C-alpha positions as a Markdown table, in Angstrom:
| # | Residue | x | y | z |
|---|---|---|---|---|
| 1 | Met | 170.5 | 218.7 | 94.7 |
| 2 | Lys | 169.6 | 215.1 | 94.9 |
| 3 | His | 167.7 | 213.4 | 92.0 |
| 4 | Leu | 165.9 | 210.3 | 93.1 |
| 5 | Phe | 163.9 | 207.7 | 91.1 |
| 6 | Phe | 162.2 | 204.6 | 92.5 |
| 7 | Ser | 165.1 | 203.5 | 94.7 |
| 8 | Val | 165.8 | 205.8 | 97.6 |
| 9 | Ile | 167.7 | 205.3 | 100.8 |
| 10 | Leu | 165.7 | 205.9 | 104.0 |
| 11 | Ala | 167.9 | 207.7 | 106.5 |
| 12 | Thr | 167.8 | 206.9 | 110.2 |
| 13 | Ser | 169.1 | 209.3 | 112.8 |
| 14 | Leu | 171.2 | 207.5 | 115.4 |
| 15 | Ser | 170.2 | 209.9 | 118.0 |
| 16 | Ala | 166.5 | 209.9 | 117.2 |
| 17 | Thr | 163.9 | 207.8 | 119.1 |
| 18 | Ala | 160.3 | 207.0 | 118.3 |
| 19 | Gln | 159.3 | 209.5 | 120.9 |
| 20 | Asp | 161.3 | 212.3 | 119.2 |
| 21 | Leu | 159.6 | 212.0 | 115.8 |
| 22 | Leu | 157.0 | 214.4 | 114.7 |
| 23 | Val | 154.6 | 212.7 | 112.3 |
| 24 | Ala | 151.9 | 213.6 | 109.8 |
| 25 | Asp | 150.2 | 210.4 | 108.9 |
| 26 | Phe | 146.8 | 211.7 | 107.7 |
| 27 | Glu | 144.9 | 209.4 | 110.0 |
| 28 | Asn | 142.1 | 210.4 | 112.4 |
| 29 | Leu | 141.1 | 213.4 | 110.3 |
| 30 | Pro | 137.4 | 214.3 | 109.9 |
| 31 | Phe | 135.6 | 212.8 | 107.0 |
| 32 | Ala | 132.1 | 213.7 | 105.8 |
| 33 | Ser | 129.7 | 210.8 | 106.2 |
| 34 | Glu | 130.0 | 208.2 | 103.5 |
| 35 | Thr | 132.7 | 210.0 | 101.7 |
| 36 | Thr | 136.3 | 208.9 | 100.9 |
| 37 | Val | 137.8 | 212.4 | 100.6 |
| 38 | Gly | 138.2 | 214.7 | 103.6 |
| 39 | Glu | 135.6 | 217.4 | 103.4 |
| 40 | Asp | 135.5 | 216.5 | 99.7 |
| 41 | Gly | 138.5 | 218.8 | 99.4 |
| 42 | Thr | 136.3 | 221.8 | 100.4 |
| 43 | Asn | 135.9 | 224.0 | 103.5 |
| 44 | Leu | 139.4 | 223.5 | 104.7 |
| 45 | Glu | 139.8 | 227.2 | 105.6 |
| 46 | Gly | 143.2 | 227.6 | 104.0 |
| 47 | Phe | 144.9 | 224.6 | 105.8 |
| 48 | Phe | 144.3 | 221.4 | 107.7 |
| 49 | Gln | 146.5 | 219.8 | 110.4 |
| 50 | Ser | 148.0 | 216.3 | 110.7 |
| 51 | Gly | 150.2 | 215.8 | 113.8 |
| 52 | Pro | 152.0 | 219.1 | 114.4 |
| 53 | Phe | 152.1 | 220.0 | 110.7 |
| 54 | Tyr | 149.8 | 222.4 | 108.8 |
| 55 | Phe | 149.1 | 221.6 | 105.1 |
| 56 | Ile | 148.1 | 224.6 | 103.0 |
| 57 | Asn | 144.9 | 224.3 | 101.0 |
| 58 | Met | 143.8 | 227.0 | 98.5 |
| 59 | Ser | 140.7 | 225.2 | 97.2 |
| 60 | Gln | 137.7 | 227.4 | 96.6 |
| 61 | Thr | 134.3 | 227.6 | 95.0 |
| 62 | Val | 134.7 | 230.2 | 92.2 |
| 63 | Glu | 131.7 | 232.4 | 91.4 |
| 64 | Ser | 131.8 | 233.9 | 87.9 |
| 65 | Glu | 129.5 | 235.2 | 85.2 |
| 66 | Trp | 129.7 | 231.7 | 83.7 |
| 67 | Gly | 128.4 | 230.0 | 86.8 |
| 68 | Ser | 130.0 | 228.6 | 89.9 |
| 69 | Tyr | 132.3 | 225.6 | 90.2 |
| 70 | Phe | 134.8 | 224.1 | 92.7 |
| 71 | Met | 138.5 | 224.5 | 92.1 |
| 72 | Met | 140.8 | 222.1 | 94.0 |
| 73 | Glu | 144.3 | 223.5 | 94.8 |
| 74 | Gly | 146.9 | 222.6 | 97.3 |
| 75 | Phe | 146.7 | 219.7 | 99.8 |
| 76 | Cys | 143.7 | 217.7 | 100.9 |
| 77 | Tyr | 143.4 | 214.3 | 102.4 |
| 78 | Ser | 141.8 | 211.0 | 101.3 |
| 79 | Arg | 141.1 | 207.5 | 102.3 |
| 80 | Ser | 139.9 | 206.3 | 98.9 |
| 81 | Lys | 140.4 | 202.6 | 98.3 |
| 82 | Ala | 139.9 | 202.9 | 94.5 |
| 83 | Arg | 143.0 | 202.3 | 92.4 |
| 84 | Thr | 142.0 | 203.5 | 89.0 |
| 85 | Tyr | 141.0 | 206.7 | 87.2 |
| 86 | Ser | 138.2 | 207.5 | 84.7 |
| 87 | Ser | 137.4 | 210.9 | 83.2 |
| 88 | Ala | 133.8 | 210.1 | 83.7 |
| 89 | Thr | 134.3 | 210.0 | 87.4 |
| 90 | Tyr | 137.0 | 212.7 | 87.6 |
| 91 | Ala | 135.5 | 214.5 | 90.6 |
| 92 | Val | 136.1 | 211.4 | 92.8 |
| 93 | Asp | 138.9 | 209.6 | 91.0 |
| 94 | Gln | 141.3 | 212.6 | 91.3 |
| 95 | Phe | 141.8 | 211.5 | 95.0 |
| 96 | Asn | 142.8 | 207.9 | 94.2 |
| 97 | Thr | 146.2 | 206.3 | 94.6 |
| 98 | Leu | 147.4 | 203.3 | 92.7 |
| 99 | Thr | 147.8 | 201.2 | 95.9 |
| 100 | Gly | 144.3 | 201.7 | 97.3 |
| 101 | Ser | 145.7 | 202.8 | 100.6 |
| 102 | Gly | 148.2 | 205.0 | 102.3 |
| 103 | Ala | 151.8 | 203.9 | 102.9 |
| 104 | Ser | 152.1 | 200.6 | 104.9 |
| 105 | Gln | 148.5 | 199.8 | 104.1 |
| 106 | Ser | 147.2 | 202.7 | 106.3 |
| 107 | Glu | 143.8 | 204.3 | 105.5 |
| 108 | Gly | 144.6 | 208.0 | 105.3 |
| 109 | Phe | 147.0 | 209.8 | 102.9 |
| 110 | Gly | 147.5 | 213.3 | 101.5 |
| 111 | Val | 146.8 | 214.4 | 97.9 |
| 112 | Cys | 148.2 | 217.6 | 96.4 |
| 113 | Tyr | 147.1 | 219.3 | 93.2 |
| 114 | Gly | 148.3 | 222.4 | 91.4 |
| 115 | Thr | 150.9 | 223.9 | 89.1 |
| 116 | Gly | 152.2 | 226.2 | 91.8 |
| 117 | Thr | 154.2 | 225.7 | 95.0 |
| 118 | Tyr | 152.4 | 224.3 | 98.1 |
| 119 | Ser | 153.6 | 224.1 | 101.6 |
| 120 | Leu | 153.5 | 222.3 | 104.9 |
| 121 | Thr | 154.6 | 224.2 | 108.0 |
| 122 | Ala | 154.5 | 224.1 | 111.8 |
| 123 | Asp | 154.5 | 226.5 | 114.8 |
| 124 | Ala | 158.1 | 225.6 | 115.6 |
| 125 | Ser | 161.1 | 224.8 | 113.4 |
| 126 | Phe | 161.8 | 221.1 | 112.5 |
| 127 | Leu | 164.3 | 218.8 | 110.9 |
| 128 | Pro | 162.6 | 216.8 | 108.1 |
| 129 | Gln | 163.6 | 213.1 | 108.1 |
| 130 | Thr | 161.5 | 211.1 | 105.6 |
| 131 | Cys | 158.2 | 211.0 | 103.8 |
| 132 | Phe | 156.5 | 208.6 | 101.3 |
| 133 | Val | 155.3 | 209.7 | 97.9 |
| 134 | Thr | 153.5 | 208.0 | 95.0 |
| 135 | Asn | 151.7 | 208.9 | 91.8 |
| 136 | Asn | 148.1 | 209.8 | 91.9 |
| 137 | Ala | 145.9 | 207.5 | 89.8 |
| 138 | Tyr | 144.9 | 210.4 | 87.4 |
| 139 | Ala | 148.5 | 211.4 | 86.8 |
| 140 | Phe | 149.6 | 207.8 | 86.3 |
| 141 | Ser | 146.8 | 207.1 | 83.8 |
| 142 | Ser | 147.7 | 210.2 | 81.8 |
| 143 | Ile | 151.5 | 209.4 | 81.8 |
| 144 | Thr | 151.0 | 205.8 | 80.7 |
| 145 | Gln | 148.1 | 206.2 | 78.3 |
| 146 | Gly | 147.7 | 209.9 | 77.5 |
| 147 | Asp | 144.4 | 211.8 | 77.7 |
| 148 | Ala | 142.5 | 214.6 | 76.1 |
| 149 | Tyr | 145.0 | 217.1 | 77.4 |
| 150 | Ala | 148.3 | 215.4 | 77.8 |
| 151 | Arg | 150.3 | 212.9 | 75.7 |
| 152 | Gln | 151.5 | 209.5 | 76.7 |
| 153 | Phe | 155.0 | 209.9 | 78.0 |
| 154 | Leu | 157.9 | 209.2 | 75.6 |
| 155 | Phe | 161.1 | 207.6 | 76.9 |
| 156 | Asp | 162.8 | 211.0 | 77.4 |
| 157 | Asp | 159.9 | 212.5 | 79.3 |
| 158 | Glu | 160.0 | 213.2 | 83.0 |
| 159 | Phe | 157.6 | 214.1 | 85.8 |
| 160 | Val | 159.4 | 215.4 | 88.8 |
| 161 | Leu | 158.5 | 216.4 | 92.3 |
| 162 | Thr | 160.7 | 219.0 | 93.9 |
| 163 | Ile | 160.8 | 219.2 | 97.7 |
| 164 | Thr | 162.4 | 222.3 | 99.2 |
| 165 | Gly | 163.3 | 223.3 | 102.7 |
| 166 | Ile | 162.7 | 227.0 | 103.8 |
| 167 | Arg | 164.0 | 228.6 | 107.0 |
| 168 | Gly | 162.8 | 232.2 | 107.2 |
| 169 | Glu | 163.3 | 233.5 | 103.6 |
| 170 | Glu | 166.3 | 231.2 | 103.0 |
| 171 | Val | 166.4 | 227.9 | 101.1 |
| 172 | Thr | 168.0 | 225.2 | 103.2 |
| 173 | Gly | 168.1 | 222.4 | 100.7 |
| 174 | Ser | 166.2 | 220.6 | 97.9 |
| 175 | Val | 165.5 | 217.1 | 96.9 |
| 176 | Glu | 164.0 | 215.9 | 93.5 |
| 177 | Val | 162.0 | 212.7 | 93.1 |
| 178 | Cys | 161.3 | 211.4 | 89.6 |
| 179 | Leu | 157.7 | 210.2 | 89.6 |
| 180 | Ala | 158.1 | 209.1 | 85.9 |
| 181 | Ala | 161.1 | 208.8 | 83.7 |
| 182 | Gln | 162.7 | 206.5 | 81.1 |
| 183 | Gly | 159.4 | 205.0 | 80.0 |
| 184 | Ala | 158.3 | 204.0 | 83.5 |
| 185 | Ala | 156.2 | 205.6 | 86.3 |
| 186 | Val | 156.1 | 205.1 | 90.1 |
| 187 | Phe | 153.2 | 202.9 | 91.0 |
| 188 | Gln | 153.8 | 202.2 | 94.7 |
| 189 | Trp | 154.7 | 204.2 | 97.8 |
| 190 | Ile | 158.4 | 205.1 | 97.8 |
| 191 | Pro | 160.4 | 206.5 | 100.8 |
| 192 | Val | 162.3 | 209.8 | 100.4 |
| 193 | Asp | 165.2 | 210.9 | 102.5 |
| 194 | Leu | 164.7 | 214.5 | 103.5 |
| 195 | Thr | 167.6 | 214.9 | 106.0 |
| 196 | Thr | 169.5 | 217.1 | 103.6 |
| 197 | Leu | 166.9 | 219.8 | 103.9 |
| 198 | Gly | 168.2 | 220.7 | 107.4 |
| 199 | Glu | 166.3 | 222.9 | 109.8 |
| 200 | Cys | 163.1 | 224.3 | 108.4 |
| 201 | Asp | 160.0 | 226.1 | 109.3 |
| 202 | Glu | 158.4 | 225.3 | 105.9 |
| 203 | Val | 158.7 | 222.6 | 103.3 |
| 204 | Gln | 157.5 | 223.4 | 99.8 |
| 205 | Phe | 156.4 | 221.0 | 97.1 |
| 206 | Ser | 156.2 | 221.6 | 93.3 |
| 207 | Leu | 155.8 | 219.5 | 90.2 |
| 208 | Ser | 157.3 | 219.8 | 86.7 |
| 209 | Ser | 156.9 | 217.9 | 83.5 |
| 210 | Thr | 158.5 | 217.8 | 80.1 |
| 211 | Asp | 155.0 | 217.6 | 78.5 |
| 212 | Val | 154.0 | 221.3 | 78.3 |
| 213 | Ile | 152.1 | 223.7 | 76.1 |
| 214 | Asp | 153.1 | 227.3 | 75.3 |
| 215 | Leu | 150.1 | 229.6 | 75.8 |
| 216 | Ser | 152.1 | 232.8 | 75.8 |
| 217 | Asp | 150.2 | 234.1 | 72.8 |
| 218 | Tyr | 147.1 | 234.0 | 75.0 |
| 219 | Gly | 148.8 | 235.5 | 78.1 |
| 220 | Met | 148.9 | 232.2 | 80.0 |
| 221 | Gly | 152.7 | 231.4 | 79.6 |
| 222 | Ile | 153.9 | 227.8 | 79.7 |
| 223 | Ser | 151.4 | 225.4 | 81.1 |
| 224 | Met | 152.1 | 221.8 | 82.2 |
| 225 | Asn | 150.0 | 219.2 | 80.4 |
| 226 | Thr | 150.6 | 216.3 | 82.8 |
| 227 | Pro | 147.9 | 216.4 | 85.6 |
| 228 | Ala | 149.7 | 218.1 | 88.5 |
| 229 | Tyr | 148.9 | 215.6 | 91.3 |
| 230 | Phe | 151.0 | 213.6 | 93.7 |
| 231 | Cys | 150.2 | 211.7 | 96.9 |
| 232 | Ile | 152.1 | 211.9 | 100.2 |
| 233 | Asp | 152.1 | 210.0 | 103.5 |
| 234 | Asn | 154.0 | 209.6 | 106.8 |
| 235 | Phe | 156.0 | 212.8 | 106.7 |
| 236 | Thr | 158.4 | 212.7 | 109.7 |
| 237 | Ala | 160.7 | 215.2 | 111.3 |
| 238 | Leu | 162.7 | 215.9 | 114.5 |
| 239 | Pro | 162.1 | 219.0 | 116.6 |
| 240 | Gly | 164.2 | 222.0 | 115.7 |
| 241 | Ser | 165.9 | 224.6 | 117.8 |
| 242 | Gly | 162.8 | 226.8 | 118.5 |
| 243 | Ser | 160.0 | 228.9 | 117.1 |
| 244 | Ala | 159.4 | 229.2 | 113.4 |
| 245 | Ile | 160.9 | 232.3 | 111.8 |
| 246 | Ala | 158.1 | 232.6 | 109.3 |
| 247 | Ser | 155.0 | 230.6 | 108.8 |
| 248 | Pro | 152.3 | 230.6 | 106.0 |
| 249 | Val | 149.8 | 228.9 | 108.3 |
| 250 | His | 147.4 | 231.8 | 108.4 |
| 251 | Arg | 147.5 | 232.5 | 104.7 |
| 252 | Leu | 144.0 | 231.8 | 103.7 |
| 253 | Thr | 142.7 | 231.4 | 100.2 |
| 254 | Pro | 143.2 | 234.7 | 98.3 |
| 255 | Ser | 140.2 | 236.4 | 96.7 |
| 256 | Arg | 140.3 | 235.5 | 93.0 |
| 257 | Ser | 138.0 | 235.7 | 90.1 |
| 258 | Val | 137.8 | 234.2 | 86.6 |
| 259 | Ala | 139.5 | 236.4 | 83.9 |
| 260 | Glu | 138.9 | 234.1 | 80.9 |
| 261 | Ile | 138.2 | 230.6 | 79.8 |
| 262 | Arg | 139.9 | 228.9 | 76.8 |
| 263 | Ala | 139.8 | 225.6 | 75.0 |
| 264 | Leu | 143.0 | 223.4 | 74.8 |
| 265 | Asp | 143.8 | 225.0 | 71.4 |
| 266 | Gly | 143.6 | 228.5 | 72.9 |
| 267 | Thr | 140.2 | 229.4 | 71.6 |
| 268 | Leu | 138.4 | 231.7 | 73.8 |
| 269 | Arg | 135.2 | 230.2 | 75.3 |
| 270 | Pro | 132.2 | 232.1 | 76.6 |
| 271 | Ser | 131.7 | 229.6 | 79.4 |
| 272 | Leu | 132.9 | 226.3 | 80.8 |
| 273 | Ser | 132.4 | 223.5 | 78.2 |
| 274 | Pro | 132.3 | 219.7 | 78.5 |
| 275 | Gly | 135.8 | 218.3 | 78.8 |
| 276 | Val | 138.9 | 220.2 | 79.9 |
| 277 | Asn | 138.9 | 224.0 | 80.1 |
| 278 | Leu | 141.9 | 226.3 | 80.6 |
| 279 | Val | 140.8 | 228.9 | 83.2 |
| 280 | Arg | 143.0 | 232.0 | 83.8 |
| 281 | Met | 142.3 | 233.6 | 87.2 |
| 282 | Ser | 142.6 | 237.3 | 88.1 |
| 283 | Asp | 146.0 | 236.7 | 89.8 |
| 284 | Gly | 147.4 | 235.3 | 86.5 |
| 285 | Ser | 147.4 | 231.7 | 87.5 |
| 286 | Val | 146.0 | 229.1 | 85.1 |
| 287 | Arg | 144.0 | 226.0 | 86.0 |
| 288 | Lys | 142.7 | 223.0 | 84.1 |
| 289 | Val | 139.0 | 222.7 | 85.0 |
| 290 | His | 136.9 | 219.6 | 84.0 |
| 291 | Lys | 133.3 | 219.7 | 83.3 |
């Protein structure tokens, strides 16, 4: 498994041409009028498409006895030019990069949030080549300054993006990218070589952090404190040998309900309260919800 930080080598296929490349650049996607985030992260019906690739989105409006609220999860897309994060404007700032643009100064880019595993896939198999990633403004702010939920990173802390290739049910390869380590954090778009993933019909993305909280006593397990966001742009691949063996494209948002709400110290809450809430869903997953 490769472990990459800041400096990565961009691979070039000698046999590939510009016409061969399959590209997801997050440009030319529909944006609601006067907004900077595609569909405001909502109504993506389980996925959206950029180029030939489908990006899984599991966002939903949750209805509960404590009221209704929007829960972002998985991929969405943004063209926000803002570079900073404030908890007062969390609903908008969670879709900001530090660069104010996509890779190579483009407008569109992808944003992923969640402590689970989130996928991109296609109708036919493909050979991943490269992508660009960077820290989301919220994650960067938390890593470098701390917040109400997470601590400022220490020298030994790490924030890692793991990118895994899947062919059918088999793992084809994996690449790790350190988004923060050794007292520093990525603040610009960096290229990632994905050629070691081989032929895939799905690529999975997941985040991990050394800043965690143990909520096992409350049935929530180990939860990552660091905001689970990253940004992605210009995912490229070459065509594979044929049809995808298995594809999660049609997996829409599962039906879930709220099981319980707790404060950061584990105290049970009767409803969402101002600040950060820990929300356990009926499927056992745990989310941080801001109010």
